[in-house]
Kinemage of the C-alpha trace (Angstrom):
@kinemage 1
@onewidth
@group {chain A} dominant
@subgroup {mainchain}
@vectorlist {calphas} color= white
{ca met a 1} P -8.611 1.509 -1.862
{ca gly a 2} L -11.005 -0.983 -3.325
{ca ala a 3} L -12.616 1.498 -5.540
{ca asp a 4} L -10.706 0.628 -8.612
{ca glu a 5} L -13.956 0.345 -10.675
{ca asp a 6} L -15.503 3.529 -9.442
{ca tyr a 7} L -14.961 5.795 -12.574
{ca asp a 8} L -17.263 6.927 -15.360
{ca tyr a 9} L -14.601 6.957 -18.162
{ca leu a 10} L -11.608 4.929 -18.842
{ca phe a 11} L -9.259 6.475 -21.395
{ca lys a 12} L -5.785 4.811 -22.718
{ca leu a 13} L -3.069 7.359 -23.164
{ca val a 14} L 0.406 6.664 -24.715
{ca leu a 15} L 3.653 8.279 -24.099
{ca ile a 16} L 5.872 8.377 -27.080
{ca gly a 17} L 9.111 10.002 -27.947
{ca asp a 18} L 12.845 9.197 -28.232
{ca ser a 19} L 14.631 7.478 -25.444
{ca ala a 20} L 15.684 9.523 -22.325
{ca val a 21} L 13.466 12.363 -22.919
{ca gly a 22} L 11.857 11.843 -19.591
{ca lys a 23} L 8.670 9.761 -20.428
{ca ser a 24} L 9.026 7.482 -17.471
{ca asn a 25} L 9.489 10.418 -15.178
{ca leu a 26} L 6.315 12.229 -16.518
{ca leu a 27} L 4.480 9.135 -15.896
{ca ser a 28} L 5.653 8.567 -12.308
{ca arg a 29} L 5.270 12.221 -11.395
{ca phe a 30} L 1.681 12.259 -12.677
{ca thr a 31} L 0.547 9.043 -11.121
{ca arg a 32} L 2.688 8.891 -8.053
{ca asn a 33} L 4.184 12.224 -7.706
{ca glu a 34} L 7.684 10.662 -7.869
{ca phe a 35} L 10.738 11.572 -9.652
{ca ser a 36} L 13.931 9.563 -10.146
{ca leu a 37} L 17.398 10.665 -11.308
{ca glu a 38} L 18.495 6.982 -11.690
{ca thr a 39} L 15.734 6.150 -14.228
{ca lys a 40} L 16.731 3.414 -16.483
{ca ser a 41} L 15.503 3.160 -20.010
{ca thr a 42} L 12.205 1.366 -20.012
{ca ile a 43} L 12.427 -2.041 -21.453
{ca gly a 44} L 9.171 -3.151 -23.266
{ca val a 45} L 5.890 -1.550 -21.917
{ca glu a 46} L 4.740 -0.553 -18.475
{ca phe a 47} L 1.691 1.310 -17.554
{ca ala a 48} L 0.149 3.243 -14.600
{ca thr a 49} L -3.276 4.704 -13.725
{ca arg a 50} L -4.564 7.739 -12.079
{ca ser a 51} L -8.203 9.084 -11.806
{ca val a 52} L -9.186 12.764 -12.035
{ca pro a 53} L -12.520 14.507 -11.799
{ca ile a 54} L -13.383 16.187 -15.150
{ca asp a 55} L -16.939 17.945 -15.430
{ca ser a 56} L -18.363 16.111 -12.330
{ca lys a 57} L -17.284 12.702 -13.781
{ca leu a 58} L -14.452 10.554 -12.666
{ca val a 59} L -11.974 9.905 -15.561
{ca lys a 60} L -9.395 7.087 -15.034
{ca ala a 61} L -6.518 7.403 -17.103
{ca gln a 62} L -4.490 4.339 -18.111
{ca ile a 63} L -1.115 5.619 -19.242
{ca trp a 64} L 1.270 3.404 -21.312
{ca asp a 65} L 4.941 4.069 -21.451
{ca thr a 66} L 7.374 2.364 -23.789
{ca ala a 67} L 10.940 2.523 -24.592
{ca gly a 68} L 11.902 4.976 -27.283
{ca gln a 69} L 14.796 2.854 -28.721
{ca glu a 70} L 14.385 1.559 -32.284
{ca arg a 71} L 14.944 -2.185 -31.345
{ca tyr a 72} L 11.636 -2.050 -29.298
{ca arg a 73} L 9.486 -0.832 -32.099
{ca ala a 74} L 8.014 -4.121 -32.811
{ca ile a 75} L 5.366 -3.653 -29.977
{ca thr a 76} L 3.749 -0.629 -31.796
{ca ser a 77} L 0.458 -1.989 -32.999
{ca ala a 78} L -0.555 -3.600 -29.721
{ca tyr a 79} L 0.867 -0.481 -27.876
{ca tyr a 80} L -1.240 1.964 -29.823
{ca arg a 81} L -4.500 -0.103 -29.821
{ca gly a 82} L -7.298 1.588 -28.092
{ca ala a 83} L -5.487 4.705 -27.352
{ca val a 84} L -7.519 7.971 -27.527
{ca gly a 85} L -4.698 10.281 -26.331
{ca ala a 86} L -0.998 10.589 -26.587
{ca leu a 87} L 1.782 12.747 -25.238
{ca val a 88} L 4.595 13.079 -27.710
{ca val a 89} L 7.629 13.960 -25.705
{ca tyr a 90} L 10.904 15.569 -26.478
{ca asp a 91} L 13.840 16.916 -24.593
{ca val a 92} L 14.050 20.899 -24.835
{ca thr a 93} L 17.830 20.539 -24.476
{ca arg a 94} L 18.226 18.216 -27.299
{ca his a 95} L 17.138 19.400 -30.841
{ca val a 96} L 17.350 15.948 -32.376
{ca thr a 97} L 14.565 14.581 -30.059
{ca phe a 98} L 12.278 17.537 -31.308
{ca glu a 99} L 13.265 16.652 -35.025
{ca asn a 100} L 12.159 13.099 -34.518
{ca val a 101} L 8.594 14.220 -33.103
{ca glu a 102} L 7.449 14.215 -36.828
{ca arg a 103} L 8.269 10.734 -37.114
{ca trp a 104} L 6.581 9.742 -33.861
{ca leu a 105} L 3.489 11.602 -34.911
{ca lys a 106} L 3.261 9.694 -38.191
{ca glu a 107} L 3.682 6.352 -36.569
{ca leu a 108} L 0.761 7.460 -33.983
{ca arg a 109} L -1.577 8.524 -36.673
{ca asp a 110} L -0.789 5.347 -38.632
{ca his a 111} L -2.105 3.225 -35.634
{ca thr a 112} L -4.708 5.278 -34.037
{ca glu a 113} L -8.240 6.743 -34.959
{ca ala a 114} L -8.578 10.353 -36.336
{ca tyr a 115} L -9.876 11.718 -33.253
{ca val a 116} L -6.968 10.768 -30.973
{ca val a 117} L -5.946 13.664 -28.892
{ca val a 118} L -2.306 14.683 -29.176
{ca met a 119} L -0.159 16.846 -26.826
{ca leu a 120} L 3.208 17.820 -27.883
{ca val a 121} L 5.413 18.011 -24.638
{ca gly a 122} L 8.843 19.731 -24.206
{ca asn a 123} L 10.174 18.228 -21.201
{ca lys a 124} L 13.144 19.240 -18.951
{ca ala a 125} L 12.170 22.875 -19.218
{ca asp a 126} L 14.009 23.281 -16.009
{ca leu a 127} L 17.365 23.217 -17.716
{ca arg a 128} L 17.008 26.663 -19.160
{ca his a 129} L 20.854 27.330 -19.752
{ca leu a 130} L 20.879 24.063 -21.880
{ca arg a 131} L 17.832 24.858 -24.018
{ca ala a 132} L 18.143 23.958 -27.750
{ca val a 133} L 14.493 24.045 -28.754
{ca ser a 134} L 12.818 27.442 -28.302
{ca thr a 135} L 9.157 27.691 -27.248
{ca glu a 136} L 8.283 29.553 -30.449
{ca glu a 137} L 9.637 26.758 -32.576
{ca ala a 138} L 7.697 24.135 -30.829
{ca thr a 139} L 4.525 26.375 -30.707
{ca glu a 140} L 4.902 27.037 -34.290
{ca phe a 141} L 5.225 23.175 -35.230
{ca ala a 142} L 2.232 22.306 -32.974
{ca glu a 143} L 0.056 24.876 -34.702
{ca lys a 144} L 0.947 23.423 -38.122
{ca glu a 145} L 0.001 19.868 -36.948
{ca lys a 146} L -3.024 20.996 -35.142
{ca ile a 147} L -1.884 19.385 -31.830
{ca tyr a 148} L -1.633 20.909 -28.255
{ca phe a 149} L 1.491 22.017 -26.869
{ca met a 150} L 3.173 22.339 -23.433
{ca glu a 151} L 6.468 22.625 -21.898
{ca thr a 152} L 7.055 20.512 -18.691
{ca ser a 153} L 9.562 19.757 -15.992
{ca ala a 154} L 9.025 16.202 -14.300
{ca leu a 155} L 11.734 17.205 -12.011
{ca glu a 156} L 10.178 20.493 -10.804
{ca ser a 157} L 6.674 19.224 -11.243
{ca leu a 158} L 5.983 21.856 -13.700
{ca asn a 159} L 2.865 21.620 -15.864
{ca val a 160} L 2.963 17.710 -15.564
{ca asp a 161} L -0.705 17.531 -14.143
{ca asn a 162} L -1.787 20.325 -16.582
{ca ala a 163} L -0.584 18.307 -19.701
{ca phe a 164} L -2.075 15.131 -18.718
{ca ile a 165} L -5.374 16.633 -17.490
{ca glu a 166} L -5.718 18.798 -20.563
{ca val a 167} L -5.353 15.684 -22.805
{ca leu a 168} L -7.934 13.899 -20.639
{ca thr a 169} L -10.278 16.940 -20.723
{ca gln a 170} L -10.100 17.212 -24.357
{ca ile a 171} L -10.691 13.408 -24.803
{ca tyr a 172} L -13.705 13.923 -22.527
{ca asn a 173} L -15.037 16.435 -24.589
{ca val a 174} L -14.662 14.393 -27.745
{ca val a 175} L -16.341 11.477 -26.213
{ca ser a 176} L -19.183 13.540 -24.879
{ca arg a 177} L -19.903 15.041 -28.129
{ca lys a 178} L -19.743 11.656 -29.913
{ca thr a 179} L -22.117 10.267 -27.476
{ca leu a 180} L -24.504 13.108 -27.581
{ca glu a 181} L -24.457 13.075 -31.335
{ca thr a 182} L -25.073 9.368 -31.430
{ca val a 183} L -28.023 9.691 -28.744
{ca asp a 184} L -29.590 12.643 -30.799
{ca asp a 185} L -29.155 10.895 -34.062
{ca pro a 186} L -27.845 7.295 -33.765
{ca pro a 187} L -26.061 6.168 -37.007
{ca ala a 188} L -26.743 2.527 -37.646
{ca gly a 189} L -24.743 0.197 -35.542
{ca ser a 190} L -22.536 3.070 -34.098
{ca leu a 191} L -23.260 2.047 -30.262
{ca pro a 192} L -23.690 -1.231 -28.692
{ca lys a 193} L -26.761 -1.386 -26.514
{ca gly a 194} L -24.960 -2.961 -23.687
{ca glu a 195} L -23.319 -1.114 -20.567
{ca thr a 196} L -20.170 -0.030 -22.275
{ca ile a 197} L -19.524 2.478 -24.996
{ca val a 198} L -16.382 1.526 -26.612
{ca val a 199} L -14.294 4.340 -28.342
{ca gly a 200} L -12.843 3.026 -31.446
{ca thr a 201} L -12.299 -0.591 -32.261
{ca lys a 202} L -13.723 -3.529 -30.277
{ca asp a 203} L -10.281 -4.365 -28.955
{ca asp a 204} L -10.039 -1.054 -27.270
{ca val a 205} L -9.030 -0.648 -23.701
{ca ser a 206} L -10.674 2.790 -23.597
{ca ala a 207} L -14.357 2.710 -22.645
{ca val a 208} L -17.135 4.699 -21.246
{ca lys a 209} L -18.950 3.153 -18.268
{ca lys a 210} L -22.756 3.974 -18.291
{ca ser a 211} L -23.372 5.890 -15.015
{ca gly a 212} L -25.838 4.201 -12.867
{ca cys a 213} L -28.598 5.511 -10.546
{ca cys a 214} L -26.492 6.443 -7.919
{ca ser a 215} L -23.555 8.247 -9.454
{ca thr a 216} L -23.283 11.851 -8.249
């Protein structure tokens, strides 16, 4: 490949939610188009990347996945740092994982900027006969929390790309607006004058690379 640096935007996304809701398989399906029935619980943190074209720009997603188990919760602040998007995942066949979404959302909002783009994801939608969380119930919750919502199946590759790409598109729209507003009417000290626009704090992973003369 060798074109690792050929992107206009780099956005950090985090996958959060209870253990065994399918976060790792959503990640592997989106980044490698793979699914494993043997997936073990993620220990600590792992991340993968994939670049997608949005509005004639190349957007690189760096997606972080962590264990949902309580005993790994100590990593939260570093895990969330710099995230501009999040997929909060529950399992449509286990209502308790949906009930815990509220707690995950609170933790996310405690550790990220107000403009973080959040997608509620009801995974394992292929298990129709075992469904415990209705689409209506989840839609209502998402509307109340003012977040996006989509049902997915990592197994059947249903809506997985759509969910990630929708989040990336919405982040792109937020960043484009922020950049335009700053260019039109720059608040003091809001943008560094260098080559990189950092979205959020100075420690962020997410950044915007200024397109050079030759970008198409």
